[in-house]
N, C-alpha and C positions, 0 to 999 in steps of 0.2 A: 438459469435459476439464480435468484438473488442470494447473496451471501449474508449470513447473520453472524455477527461477533459482538464483542463488548463495546464496539464503537456505536452500536445501535442504542446504547444506554449512556447517559440518562436521556429522558425525552428532551427534544429540542423545540424551539420556536419554529413553526413550519416555514416562516419567512427565510430562515437560514438555509433551507433546502432549495430555495429558488435558484434555477440555473441563471447564469449571467445572460445579458442581452446577446452577446456573441454566441453563446451556446444555444440559446433559443433560436436565433436566426439559422445557425447551422442545422439544428434539429428539424425545424420546419422546412428548410430548403431540401434536406435529404428526403423527408416524407413526400414533398411535392415532386421531386425527381423520380422517386420510386413509383409514385402513383401515376405519373405521366407515362413512364415506360410500361407499367402494367396495363394501362388503358390501351396504348398503342399495340402492345403484344396481343391483347385480346382482339382488337379490331383486325390485326393482320391475320391471326389464326382463323377467325371467322371468314374473312375474305378468301383465304386460301381454301378453306373447306367448301365454300360455296362455288368458287371458281373450278375446283377439282371435279365437281359432279359431271359436267359435260365431257371433260377430257377423259375421265375414267371410262366413259362409254365409247368415245370416238377412237381411242387408241386400240380398241379391240377389233375395229373394222379392218378388213383387208384393203390393201392398196394405200389408203389414207392414214393408216395407223402410225407408220414411221414418220411422215411429215408432221402429223399432229403432235407427236412426242417432242419433235424438235421445237415446234412453235410453243409448246407448253413450257419447255425448259427456258426458252428466251423470255417468255412472259413472266414466269416465276422469278427469274433473276432480276428483271426490271422492277417487279413489285417489291422484292426485298430491298433493292436500292432506294426506292421511294420511301419505304417505311424507316430505313436507317437514317435517311436525311431528316425525316420528320422527328425522329427521336433526338437526333443531334441538335436540330433547331430548337426544340423545346427545352433541352438541357441547357443550351447556351442562353436562352432567354431567362431561365430560372437562375442561372449563375450570375447574370447581370443584375437581376433583382436582389440576389444575396449581397453582391458587392455594393449595391446602393445603400445597404444597412438601414432600412426603414426602422422607425422606432416601434417597439412592441410595448404597449402600455402594461405596466405591472398591475393590472386590475384582476379582480376575481374571475371575470369572464374568461380571461386567458388561462387562468389556473383550471377552470372547469373544462376548457377545451383540451388541455393536456391530460386531465383525468379521463376524459372521454376517449382520447386517442389511445391511452394506455389500455382501456377496456377493450377497444375494437381491434387494435393492432399491437398490443403490448408485448407479445412474444416476439414479433418481428422487430420491434424497436430494441428489445434487449439483445437479440442476436446481432443486430447491426451496430450495437454500442452507441445508439442514439442518445444524446444528452437529455432528451425528453422522457426517457424511460425511467419510471419511478423505482426506487429501491425500498425494501421493507424497513420501516423506521418507526419508532415510537415518537409521537409528538405531543406537545401540550398546547392548548389554545390560550390566548391572552385572557387573564382574569380568572383562570381555573386553578392553576397551581404554578408556583414559581420554582423552576429547577426540578431536581429529582425529589421524589417523595422520601420521607424519613422511613427508616426501617420499622417494620411492625405495623404500618398503617393498612387500612382497608383500601384496596385498589379496585377500580372499575375500568375495564378496558373495552372501548367501543371499536368495532370492526365494520368498516363501510362495505358497500356492495359494489357490483360491477359498474365500471366507468364513473365511479365517484372517488372522492378523497375525504379526508377527515373533516373538511369544511361543511359537509352535508349535515353534521350533527350540531352545527352552530346556528342558532336561531336569532335572527335580527328583527323579525316582524312578528306576525301571529304564530302562535304555537308554544310548545313547552320545550325548554332547554333541558334535555335529559341529564346531561352531565352536571349542570349547576343544580338541578333539582335533587339528584341523588346525593350530591355533596351536602346540601343543606338539610335534607331529610334524614339521611342515614350516615353521614360522615365519610362517604367514599371519596377518594382522590381520583378524579377522572383523567384517564389517559386515552390516547387515540392512536390507532394504527394506520399508517399509510403504506400501501403496497401496490404493486403492478397487477391489476385485476385481469390483465390479458394473459398472464401465465397460467399454466394448468392448475387445477384444484390441488392435485397431488403435490406439485412443486411449492405452491404457496402454503399449503397445510403443513408440509414438512418444515419449511422455514419458520412458520409461525410457532410450531412446537419448540424449535430450537431457541427462538427468541424468548418464549415464556420460561424455558428452562434457565436461561441466563437471568431473566428478570427476577425470578423467585430466588435464585442463588444469591443475587446481589442484594436484594432489599428485604428478603424474608418477610413478605407481607403477612399480616394477620389473616387476611382473607382476600380472595381474588374472584371478582364478579366479571363474567364475560357476556357481552351483549353484541350480537351481530345482526346486521340488516342484510337481507337477501343473500348474496354470495358470502358475505361475512359470517353468517350463521353456519354455512357449510364448512368454512375454514375452522371455526371453533370445534365443530364435531370431529373433523379430520384430525386436528391437533390433539384432542383428548384421546381419540382412539389410538393414534400412533404412540402417544406417551404411555398409554396403558399397556400396549403390546410390547414396548421396549423398556418398560419398568423405569420411566423417568419419574422423579419424585414430585414435580410441580403440581400435578393434578390434586394432590392432597390438600392444597390451599384453595382449590376451587369449590365454592359453595353452590353457586347457581350458574347455569349456562342458558341464556335466553336467545332464541332465534325469532326474528321479526320478519315475516314474509319470506322465509328461506325456502327455495325449491328443493326440498329434501329428496323427492322422487323425480325431479326434472321439471322443466318449463316447456309448455306446449309450443310457444313461439319458436324456440330453437329447434324443436322436433319438426315443425313446419318448414323452417329454413333448411333443415337437412333433407327433407323430402324434395323440396324444390331443386336444390343443387344436385341431388341424385338423378332427378329427371333430366336436368340440363346435361349432366355428364353422360347420359345414355345415348346421346346423338352427337355425331361429329361436328355438325354445324353449330350447335349450342354449347358444346363441351367447354369452349373458352370462357363462356359466361359462368359455367359451373366452377371453373378454376378460380375465376374472380370472386365468386361467392365463398369459396373455401379459404380465401385469404383472411376471413374473420378469425379472431384470435382463438387459441386453444381454450382459453378461459370461457369464452362464449360457447364453444362447441361442447365443452364439458357439462354445460347446464342442460343439455339434452337429456342426460341420464341422472343429473343431480349426484347424489352419493351412491347410487345403485351399483356402480362399478368399483367402488372403493371400500364400502363397508355395508353391513346389514342395517339398512335404515331404520327398521323397526326394533331390532333386538339390541343394538349397540348401547343405548342408555343403561341397560341393566348391568353392563360390565363395570360401571362405576356407581354403585348404589348410593354413595354419599353425595354425589352431584345431583342437584335438582335440575332436570331438563325441563325447560318451559318453551312451548311453541305457540306463537300468536300469528293468526292470519287475518287478512282483511277481506271483505266482501263488498263489491260495488253496489250490490242491492242493499236496501235499507235494513232489511231483516238479516241478521248474521247467518241464519240457517237456510236462507233462500236457496233453492236448487241451482240458481244461476251461479252461485259461488263454486259449485263443484265443477263448473265448466270454465269459468273465466276468473273467479276469485277476485283478487285486488286489481285485475287488469293485466297482470303478468304471471301470477302464480295462483293455481287453483287451491281451494281450501284444503283438500285432502293431501296435497303436496306440502303445504306450509304447516299443517297441524298434526300430521301423522296420527290419525285416530287409532291405529293398531299398535302404536309404540308401547314397549314394555318398560318396566322399571319405575324409577322415581320421576314420573312424567305428569305434567299438567298442560292442558291446551286451552286456548280461548279464541273465539271468533268474534270479530267486531264488524258490524254492518256500516254501510255508507262510508267506506274507507278505501282509498286507492294505495298503490304500492309505495309511493313516496311520502304519503301522509303518515305512514307508520313511523317515520323519523321524528315527528313533532306533535302527534295527536295527544290531547290531554287524557283521553280515555285509555290510550295505550300506556301512558306514563303511570296512571293510577293503577292499572293492572300490574305493571312491573313492580310498583311499590307494594301492592298487596302480596305479590309472590315473595317479596323480601322481608315481610314481617316475620318476627321470631315465631 
């Protein structure tokens, strides 16, 4: 779990969080070595399971059983030696590559790769103390706000989704820059959260609540607006629920919490992935592949249930009646109410999961057609709906 303290404030330029070239090389080399060993382990286990089938039968036969057992032991020993040499050879090759110190360009593509690695393997990176593992941090983007906000200002905090980082909110081509737009239209100071999206929802939600507690204590904002995309919306709801249950004061400053395409009740793709790995685990020959599939991060696996295991997804908004909960979902179909949306929604999250039609309390929802999951971050109609929700 990431630690949160006053060093997380004030927000920093995201470039200052960049690992050094040496740290990047060490981090990528460690991932490559672990991936190589994991692949070889999987192949060896499958090889062993397949090879064991005839031996399991032959050792039961009279007369030849004992000689077969001896042959089996010799063959298994030789196989282990071969795979050990393969592992060692791969590790040596990767070590030489690391010593060569190739240049890693400091481009956004590499930053996106790191964000994706955190989403897929972030909990493993954190356990291994890999320098590529992201820590929870407030950042500002160039041109939005210089340094820390002044006390008493209205703050808008954007929370990215799985396998992304704060750069997903920055628009350089077509689309609407939500942070800049809300600053100009309503006077909000935009801030952005960076975090390791591969950690569990509970761990990230707990750290987020602690960070917000520090933020409000330090700056005493006049108002706090929370906007989360995908997994980010789940973290917002977890943090609010935890703060309410533990009597933290910061939710008193929250006026509106907006979830864009957040899988409140879970994501079907992760459910399908769980079914596939469960089937693989059921057979000894394919079990190693199931193990490989289970290496996906806890953050991804948590999306199978959404918030279902952490809080009452429908009733929770009623616990904080002064907070306006707003849920927006996309539908790939042109008409927002097309039944297709109840099956596939924005391509990743079904409409019923993102909009919570049965939610109680100060709740409003909106469905928008012809919109995929990532377009929720920059769509003009989405921005206008957010603006409408923020009108006095």
